[in-house]
C-alpha positions as CSV (number, residue, x, y, z in Angstrom):
1,M,0.1,0.1,0.1
2,K,3.0,2.6,0.5
3,R,3.9,2.0,-3.0
4,V,0.6,3.1,-4.1
5,P,1.6,6.9,-4.2
6,F,4.8,6.5,-6.0
7,Y,3.1,4.2,-8.8
8,Y,0.3,6.9,-8.6
9,F,2.9,9.8,-9.5
10,V,4.9,7.9,-11.8
11,V,1.8,7.1,-14.3
12,I,0.5,10.3,-14.3
13,G,3.8,12.0,-14.8
14,L,4.5,9.6,-17.9
15,V,1.1,10.3,-19.1
16,V,1.6,14.0,-19.0
17,L,5.0,13.9,-20.7
18,M,3.3,11.8,-23.2
19,I,0.5,14.4,-23.9
20,A,3.0,17.2,-23.8
21,G,5.0,15.1,-26.6
22,V,2.0,14.6,-28.9
23,I,1.4,18.0,-28.7
24,R,4.9,19.4,-29.2
25,L,5.1,17.2,-32.2
26,G,1.7,18.2,-33.6
27,S,2.5,21.9,-33.3
28,S,4.7,21.5,-36.6
29,L,1.6,20.4,-38.6
30,P,0.3,22.6,-41.2
31,S,-3.0,24.4,-40.2
32,P,-6.1,23.4,-42.4
33,G,-7.3,25.8,-44.8
34,G,-3.8,27.4,-45.1
35,I,-4.3,29.3,-42.0
36,A,-1.1,30.2,-40.5
37,E,-0.2,28.9,-36.7
38,P,0.8,31.5,-34.3
39,D,4.4,31.5,-33.6
40,T,5.2,29.3,-30.6
41,V,8.5,30.4,-29.7
42,A,7.8,34.1,-29.8
43,T,4.8,33.6,-27.7
44,E,7.2,31.5,-25.1
45,N,9.3,34.1,-25.1
46,A,6.7,37.0,-24.3
47,A,7.4,39.0,-21.3
48,V,6.0,38.1,-17.9
49,G,4.3,41.3,-17.5
50,S,2.5,40.9,-20.6
51,V,1.1,37.4,-19.2
52,W,-0.2,38.9,-16.4
53,E,-1.8,41.9,-18.4
54,A,-3.6,39.2,-20.5
55,A,-4.6,37.1,-17.8
56,L,-6.3,40.3,-15.7
57,A,-7.7,41.3,-19.1
58,G,-9.2,38.1,-19.7
59,I,-10.9,38.2,-16.1
60,G,-12.4,41.3,-17.0
61,E,-13.6,39.8,-20.2
62,N,-15.2,37.0,-18.3
63,F,-16.9,39.3,-15.7
64,S,-18.3,41.1,-18.8
65,H,-19.9,38.0,-20.4
66,P,-23.5,37.8,-19.7
67,L,-23.5,34.8,-17.1
68,G,-20.6,36.1,-15.3
69,R,-22.4,39.7,-14.9
70,L,-25.3,37.9,-14.0
71,F,-23.6,35.7,-11.1
72,L,-21.8,39.6,-9.9
73,Q,-25.1,41.1,-9.8
74,L,-26.9,38.3,-7.6
75,L,-24.0,38.4,-5.4
76,V,-24.2,42.4,-4.8
77,I,-28.0,42.3,-4.7
78,I,-28.3,39.3,-2.4
79,G,-25.5,40.5,0.0
80,V,-26.8,44.0,0.1
81,S,-30.4,42.9,0.5
82,R,-29.5,40.8,3.6
83,L,-27.7,43.4,5.1
84,T,-29.9,45.9,5.0
85,G,-33.0,43.5,5.6
86,Q,-31.5,42.8,8.8
87,L,-30.4,46.3,9.8
88,F,-34.1,47.3,9.3
89,A,-35.4,44.3,11.4
90,R,-33.1,45.5,14.2
91,L,-34.3,49.0,14.1
92,G,-37.9,47.4,14.6
93,Q,-39.1,47.9,10.8
94,P,-40.3,45.0,8.9
95,A,-36.9,43.1,7.1
96,V,-39.0,43.7,3.6
97,V,-38.6,47.4,3.9
98,G,-35.0,47.3,4.3
99,E,-34.9,45.0,1.0
100,M,-36.9,47.6,-0.5
101,A,-34.4,50.5,0.3
102,A,-31.4,47.9,-0.7
103,G,-32.8,48.3,-4.5
104,I,-33.0,52.1,-4.4
105,L,-29.6,52.2,-3.1
106,L,-28.0,49.9,-5.6
107,G,-29.8,52.1,-8.3
108,P,-29.0,55.5,-9.9
109,S,-30.4,57.3,-6.9
110,L,-27.1,56.3,-4.5
111,F,-24.6,53.6,-6.0
112,G,-24.9,55.3,-9.7
113,L,-24.4,58.8,-8.1
114,L,-21.5,57.9,-5.9
115,S,-19.8,55.5,-8.4
116,P,-20.7,56.0,-11.9
117,G,-17.8,53.7,-13.3
118,G,-18.9,50.7,-10.6
119,F,-22.5,51.3,-11.2
120,A,-21.8,50.8,-14.9
121,F,-19.8,48.0,-14.5
122,V,-22.2,45.9,-12.0
123,F,-25.3,47.2,-13.8
124,P,-24.7,48.0,-17.5
125,E,-27.6,48.8,-19.4
126,S,-27.4,45.6,-21.8
127,S,-27.9,43.3,-18.7
128,L,-30.9,44.7,-17.2
129,E,-33.3,42.6,-19.6
130,A,-31.9,39.2,-18.0
131,L,-32.6,41.0,-14.4
132,K,-35.9,41.9,-15.4
133,L,-36.7,38.3,-16.3
134,L,-35.6,36.6,-13.3
135,S,-37.2,39.1,-11.0
136,Q,-40.6,38.5,-12.8
137,V,-40.3,34.9,-12.3
138,G,-39.6,35.6,-8.7
139,V,-42.7,38.1,-8.4
140,C,-44.9,35.4,-10.0
141,L,-44.0,32.6,-7.4
142,F,-44.2,35.1,-4.8
143,M,-47.9,35.8,-5.9
144,F,-48.5,32.5,-5.9
145,A,-47.3,31.9,-2.2
146,V,-49.3,34.9,-1.4
147,G,-52.6,33.2,-2.9
148,M,-51.9,29.8,-1.0
149,E,-51.7,32.0,2.2
150,L,-55.2,33.3,1.8
151,D,-57.7,31.6,4.1
152,W,-60.7,31.2,1.9
153,N,-62.9,29.4,4.7
154,H,-62.0,32.3,7.1
155,V,-62.5,35.1,4.4
156,R,-66.2,33.3,3.5
157,H,-67.2,33.1,7.1
158,K,-66.3,37.0,7.9
159,A,-66.4,38.6,5.0
160,Q,-70.0,39.4,4.8
161,A,-69.7,41.3,8.2
162,L,-66.6,43.2,7.4
163,L,-67.2,43.5,3.5
164,A,-68.3,47.3,4.1
165,M,-65.2,47.9,6.3
166,S,-62.9,46.4,4.1
167,H,-64.2,48.2,0.6
168,A,-64.4,51.5,2.6
169,G,-60.6,50.9,3.0
170,I,-60.5,50.8,-1.0
171,V,-63.1,52.7,-2.3
172,F,-62.1,56.1,-0.4
173,P,-58.4,55.9,-1.0
174,Y,-59.4,54.8,-4.6
175,L,-61.7,58.0,-4.9
176,L,-58.9,60.5,-3.7
177,G,-56.3,58.9,-5.9
178,V,-58.5,59.4,-8.8
179,L,-59.1,63.0,-7.8
180,L,-55.3,63.7,-7.3
181,A,-54.5,62.4,-10.8
182,W,-56.7,65.4,-12.3
183,P,-53.9,68.0,-11.4
184,L,-51.1,65.5,-12.0
185,F,-52.0,64.1,-15.3
186,G,-50.8,67.2,-17.4
187,S,-47.3,66.8,-16.0
188,L,-46.5,63.6,-14.6
189,A,-48.5,60.9,-16.8
190,G,-46.4,58.7,-19.1
191,P,-46.4,60.0,-22.9
192,G,-49.6,58.7,-24.8
193,T,-51.4,57.5,-22.1
194,T,-54.9,58.3,-21.5
195,F,-56.4,60.3,-18.3
196,T,-58.7,57.1,-17.8
197,A,-55.7,54.5,-17.4
198,F,-53.5,57.4,-15.6
199,A,-56.6,57.8,-12.9
200,L,-57.1,54.3,-12.7
201,F,-53.6,53.4,-11.6
202,M,-53.4,56.6,-9.1
203,G,-56.5,55.0,-7.4
204,I,-54.9,51.6,-7.3
205,S,-51.7,53.1,-5.9
206,M,-53.5,54.8,-2.9
207,S,-55.7,51.7,-1.9
208,I,-53.2,48.6,-1.8
209,T,-52.4,46.9,1.1
210,A,-49.9,44.2,1.7
211,F,-51.5,41.3,2.9
212,P,-48.6,39.3,3.9
213,V,-46.6,41.9,5.6
214,L,-49.5,42.7,7.4
215,A,-49.6,39.3,8.8
216,R,-46.2,39.1,10.0
217,I,-46.4,42.6,11.7
218,L,-49.3,41.0,13.8
219,Q,-47.7,37.9,14.2
220,D,-44.8,39.8,15.6
221,R,-46.8,41.8,17.8
222,G,-48.8,39.2,19.0
223,L,-52.0,40.4,17.6
224,T,-53.0,37.9,15.5
225,K,-55.3,35.9,17.6
226,T,-56.8,39.0,19.0
227,P,-60.1,40.4,17.4
228,L,-58.1,43.1,16.1
229,G,-55.9,40.6,14.2
230,H,-58.8,38.6,12.9
231,T,-60.4,41.6,11.7
232,A,-57.4,43.2,10.0
233,L,-56.4,39.9,8.5
234,T,-60.2,39.5,6.8
235,C,-60.3,43.0,5.6
236,A,-56.6,42.7,4.0
237,A,-57.7,39.4,2.5
238,V,-60.9,40.7,1.1
239,G,-59.1,44.0,0.1
240,D,-56.5,42.0,-1.8
241,V,-58.8,40.3,-3.8
242,T,-60.8,43.3,-4.6
243,A,-57.8,45.6,-5.2
244,W,-56.0,42.8,-7.6
245,S,-59.4,42.3,-9.7
246,I,-59.5,46.3,-9.9
247,L,-55.7,46.3,-11.1
248,A,-56.7,43.5,-13.4
249,F,-59.7,45.5,-15.2
250,A,-57.4,48.6,-15.2
251,V,-54.7,46.8,-16.9
252,A,-57.1,45.4,-19.3
253,I,-58.7,48.8,-20.2
254,A,-54.9,50.3,-20.5
255,Q,-54.1,47.2,-22.9
256,A,-57.2,47.7,-25.3
257,S,-57.4,50.0,-28.0
258,S,-61.3,50.4,-28.0
259,L,-64.0,49.9,-25.6
260,G,-64.8,46.7,-27.8
261,G,-61.4,45.5,-26.9
262,V,-61.6,46.2,-23.1
263,A,-65.2,44.0,-23.2
264,V,-63.3,41.2,-24.9
265,N,-60.5,41.3,-22.5
266,L,-62.8,41.3,-19.7
267,I,-64.5,38.4,-21.1
268,F,-61.4,36.5,-21.7
269,V,-60.5,37.1,-17.8
270,L,-64.1,36.2,-16.8
271,V,-63.6,32.8,-18.6
272,F,-60.2,32.1,-17.0
273,V,-61.3,32.6,-13.6
274,V,-64.3,30.7,-14.1
275,A,-62.1,27.6,-15.5
276,M,-59.8,28.1,-12.5
277,V,-62.3,28.5,-9.9
278,W,-65.0,25.8,-10.9
279,G,-62.9,23.7,-13.2
280,V,-59.0,23.1,-12.1
281,R,-59.7,23.9,-8.4
282,K,-62.1,20.9,-8.3
283,A,-60.2,18.7,-10.5
284,L,-56.6,19.3,-8.7
285,P,-57.2,17.1,-5.6
286,A,-58.3,14.1,-8.0
287,L,-55.3,14.7,-10.1
288,L,-52.8,14.9,-7.5
289,G,-54.2,11.9,-5.6
290,E,-54.7,11.6,-1.9
291,R,-51.7,9.9,-1.1
292,R,-49.8,12.7,-2.7
293,L,-51.6,15.4,-0.5
294,A,-51.1,13.3,2.6
295,S,-47.3,13.0,2.1
296,N,-45.1,14.9,4.4
297,E,-42.5,15.4,1.8
298,P,-44.2,16.5,-1.7
299,S,-42.3,14.2,-4.1
300,K,-40.6,15.8,-7.3
301,G,-43.5,14.7,-9.4
302,T,-46.0,16.6,-7.1
303,L,-44.1,19.8,-7.4
304,A,-43.5,19.5,-11.2
305,A,-47.5,19.1,-11.0
306,V,-48.2,22.1,-9.3
307,L,-45.2,24.1,-11.1
308,C,-46.8,23.3,-14.2
309,V,-50.3,24.6,-12.9
310,V,-48.6,27.8,-12.0
311,V,-46.8,28.5,-15.2
312,A,-50.1,27.4,-17.3
313,A,-52.2,30.0,-15.3
314,A,-49.1,32.7,-15.5
315,L,-49.2,31.9,-19.3
316,C,-52.8,32.3,-19.9
317,T,-53.1,35.8,-18.1
318,E,-50.0,37.2,-20.0
319,A,-51.4,36.0,-23.2
320,I,-55.0,37.6,-22.2
321,G,-52.9,40.8,-21.7
322,I,-53.4,41.5,-17.6
323,H,-49.7,40.1,-16.5
324,A,-48.5,36.7,-15.5
325,L,-48.7,37.4,-12.0
326,F,-52.6,37.4,-11.9
327,G,-52.3,33.8,-13.2
328,A,-49.9,32.9,-10.4
329,F,-51.9,34.4,-7.7
330,L,-55.3,32.8,-8.7
331,A,-53.2,29.5,-9.1
332,G,-52.2,29.6,-5.5
333,A,-55.6,30.5,-4.4
334,I,-57.3,27.4,-5.8
335,M,-54.4,25.0,-4.4
336,P,-56.2,22.3,-2.2
337,D,-55.6,22.5,1.4
338,R,-56.2,19.2,2.7
339,H,-53.5,17.9,5.0
340,G,-51.7,21.2,5.2
341,F,-50.8,20.7,1.3
342,R,-50.6,24.5,1.0
343,H,-48.1,25.0,3.8
344,K,-45.8,22.2,2.3
345,I,-45.7,23.7,-0.8
346,N,-45.3,27.3,0.3
347,V,-42.4,26.5,2.7
348,R,-40.5,25.3,-0.5
349,V,-41.4,28.1,-3.0
350,E,-41.4,31.2,-0.7
351,N,-37.9,30.5,0.6
352,F,-36.4,30.0,-2.8
353,S,-38.5,33.2,-4.2
354,T,-37.8,35.6,-1.2
355,V,-34.1,35.0,-0.8
356,L,-33.0,34.7,-4.5
357,L,-35.6,36.0,-6.8
358,L,-37.4,38.8,-5.0
359,P,-34.4,40.8,-4.2
360,L,-33.9,40.8,-7.9
361,F,-37.2,42.5,-8.2
362,F,-36.2,45.2,-5.5
363,A,-33.2,45.8,-7.4
364,Y,-35.0,46.3,-10.6
365,T,-37.3,48.3,-9.3
366,G,-34.5,50.4,-7.7
367,L,-32.8,50.8,-11.1
368,R,-35.7,52.2,-12.8
369,T,-36.3,54.8,-9.6
370,H,-34.5,58.4,-10.2
371,I,-35.2,60.0,-6.7
372,G,-32.5,62.6,-8.6
373,L,-35.7,63.3,-10.9
374,L,-37.1,65.2,-7.8
375,D,-34.7,67.9,-7.9
376,D,-36.5,71.1,-6.8
377,L,-38.9,72.1,-3.6
378,E,-42.0,71.3,-6.1
379,G,-41.3,67.7,-6.6
380,W,-40.6,67.1,-3.2
381,L,-43.8,68.7,-2.0
382,L,-45.8,67.0,-4.5
383,C,-44.2,63.8,-3.1
384,L,-45.2,64.6,0.4
385,L,-48.8,65.4,-0.8
386,I,-48.9,61.9,-2.4
387,I,-47.7,60.4,0.9
388,A,-50.3,62.4,2.8
389,V,-53.3,61.7,0.4
390,A,-52.2,57.9,0.5
391,T,-52.3,57.8,4.4
392,L,-55.4,60.0,4.8
393,G,-57.4,57.6,2.3
394,K,-56.2,54.3,3.3
395,L,-55.6,54.9,7.2
396,G,-58.6,57.5,7.4
397,G,-61.3,55.4,5.4
398,S,-60.6,52.2,7.3
399,A,-60.5,53.8,10.4
400,V,-63.9,55.6,10.2
401,A,-65.6,52.5,8.7
402,A,-64.4,50.6,11.3
403,R,-65.6,52.8,13.8
404,F,-69.0,53.1,12.2
405,T,-69.1,49.3,12.7
406,G,-69.0,49.6,16.6
407,M,-65.1,49.3,17.0
408,G,-63.3,51.5,19.4
409,W,-61.5,54.6,18.1
410,R,-58.1,53.0,19.4
411,D,-58.8,49.8,17.6
412,S,-60.1,51.5,14.7
413,L,-57.0,54.0,14.2
414,Q,-54.7,50.7,14.6
415,L,-56.9,48.8,12.0
416,G,-56.2,52.0,9.9
417,A,-52.7,52.0,10.5
418,L,-52.5,48.1,9.4
419,M,-54.4,48.6,6.4
420,N,-51.9,51.7,5.2
421,T,-49.1,49.1,4.8
422,R,-48.0,48.7,1.1
423,G,-44.8,47.4,0.7
424,L,-44.1,45.0,-2.2
425,M,-47.5,44.6,-3.4
426,E,-47.3,48.3,-4.1
427,L,-44.0,48.1,-6.2
428,I,-45.6,45.3,-8.4
429,A,-48.6,47.4,-9.1
430,L,-46.3,50.2,-9.9
431,N,-44.0,48.5,-12.2
432,I,-47.2,47.3,-14.1
433,G,-47.9,50.8,-14.6
434,Y,-44.5,52.0,-15.5
435,D,-44.0,49.0,-18.0
436,L,-47.6,50.0,-19.8
437,G,-46.0,53.7,-20.2
438,I,-49.1,54.9,-17.7
439,L,-46.6,56.5,-15.1
440,S,-43.7,58.4,-15.8
441,P,-40.3,58.1,-14.4
442,R,-41.0,61.1,-12.2
443,I,-44.3,60.0,-10.6
444,F,-42.8,56.6,-10.5
445,A,-40.2,57.7,-8.2
446,M,-42.5,59.6,-6.1
447,L,-45.0,56.4,-5.6
448,V,-42.0,54.3,-4.9
449,I,-40.9,56.8,-1.9
450,M,-44.5,56.6,-1.0
451,A,-44.6,52.8,-0.5
452,L,-42.0,53.0,1.5
453,A,-42.7,55.7,3.6
454,T,-46.1,54.0,4.4
455,T,-44.9,50.6,5.1
456,M,-42.2,52.0,7.6
457,L,-44.9,54.3,9.2
458,T,-47.1,51.2,10.1
459,G,-45.1,50.2,13.3
460,P,-44.6,53.5,14.8
461,L,-48.6,54.3,14.2
462,L,-49.5,51.1,16.0
463,T,-47.4,51.9,18.9
464,L,-48.7,55.3,18.6
465,F,-52.4,54.5,18.8
466,G,-51.7,52.0,21.7
467,G,-50.4,48.6,19.8
468,R,-47.9,46.9,22.1
469,K,-44.6,47.0,20.9
470,A,-43.1,44.4,18.6
471,D,-40.7,41.9,20.6
472,A,-37.1,42.2,19.2
473,A,-37.4,41.2,15.6
474,S,-34.9,38.7,14.5
475,P,-32.8,39.7,11.6
476,D,-34.2,36.4,9.9
477,G,-37.7,37.4,10.2
478,A,-38.1,38.6,6.9
479,M,-41.6,40.5,6.2
480,R,-42.3,40.0,3.1
481,A,-45.3,41.9,1.2
């Protein structure tokens, strides 16, 4: 056995020498097609300095390769997102706020301002399309997870009593958003867009609530099992479904070129929803099988079947013209819930999407957010006005409606503060409006700032209105929205 290393090195050495000899002899052969071989002697006699320069140039060229550039972007985005998420969590804020802020920090508003060369190297314009596609996949997977988190039985049992309260928290801020669109349309709408589309999107931006982050805030503050927690979760769930339905309607209108086109788009949407709710939802348990639903560890075949449903639903809504995320959301909402099946799938999907893919969406949003466009007093005053209108509409509308249903003022104001949470849901809606050309870069930046500000206000407002302070947040306790 002691001789084995000796024989190993002897054999390897002989093989290497034979390979080198064959290559040496073969280098004298004429090149095919008469192409001259490089002068190997001159190459061997090259200066050591030039070899190092060539090596460094090769490394730089490999970084510029699309795959190398994408890996560099992933490394930077995930690292910065985790650090800022942990920092914000230690400050008592939802970690998602830190991740949203990380996207802006990595964009032209800070990174591009402090280091234009570094920014151009890490995020060149030519690489953004791949980043966009990956971020959209992350958003679709996240919306699928959000759909699975909705407890439809709870919503059905409580929705009738809380429907007025929930819809008041949507209708009132929506009205304020439409009214605000009137003076802003001429200077801040996207070129060529109609007032109808701009007003609808301004209303949506004022009325969205981030159901997932609201649930995490309630959980951290120990309010989930309280009457306030039950009311907030039900209102947010009903409001989420309503708001995304309105957004789908707004997108259908924005995409259509005529009233006839709007009607056709809406018919397609209705047919798709009916097929998913009354067709696919009832067929899924039978297709997956009771054994697969009851299994503690979903098999690869089960995961593949679930992902096929998600991708097919996303493809349908993308083809209809109302964005793939609506199909992904509905696919999550119709997943069977026997034996905790949703939870088992959700753990696998959400962890992957929130750690790897969602930070890409935040970064992509940050790359499109130019805070420098708010370069005058008027711009910042308009931004503050938007934040005030959004807070007044959502918090005030929800609180007043809750008070009319019999809740005390303290609980009503706390409910309004929770409904004012926007987070990632708002960014998704804003990016849709930006992609459709409805929102100009300037109003887009203002609305992104509003989404950050209103989400950050939730915790302090809960404390101000009498809510218990949150326990020390874990750095890993990311609150997704």
